[in-house]
C-alpha positions, 0 to 999 in steps of 0.5 A, spaced: 643 428 813 649 431 810 655 436 814 656 443 811 661 444 808 663 451 810 669 452 808 669 448 800 663 453 799 667 460 802 672 457 796 667 459 791 662 465 795 661 471 791 658 475 797 661 481 799 657 483 805 662 482 811 658 483 817 654 477 814 653 470 818 651 465 813 657 466 809 659 459 807 652 456 810 648 455 804 641 452 807 641 458 811 643 463 806 638 461 802 632 461 806 635 466 808 634 471 801 628 468 799 625 471 807 627 477 803 624 474 795 632 474 795 636 470 792 643 469 793 650 473 792 651 466 788 647 466 784 648 474 780 655 476 776 660 479 781 659 487 779 651 486 780 653 482 787 656 488 789 649 493 789 647 489 794 640 488 788 637 481 789 632 482 788 628 476 783 626 482 778 633 483 778 635 476 777 630 476 772 632 483 768 640 479 768 639 471 765 631 475 760 634 474 755 642 470 755 643 463 753 
């Protein structure tokens, strides 16, 4: 099994939730958000991420008409 590349992941993580213990641990972050019918911060543009609306509905709304 591959080792987690936490330091590399942190360089591209745009999560602004400061007490998050999953930052840089993408598999845990994805599992957590998916269990809440959400997507992680990295799926959203920075301005939307800062609203903390990580819902599937918001993701679809943003990307529905983008090409």
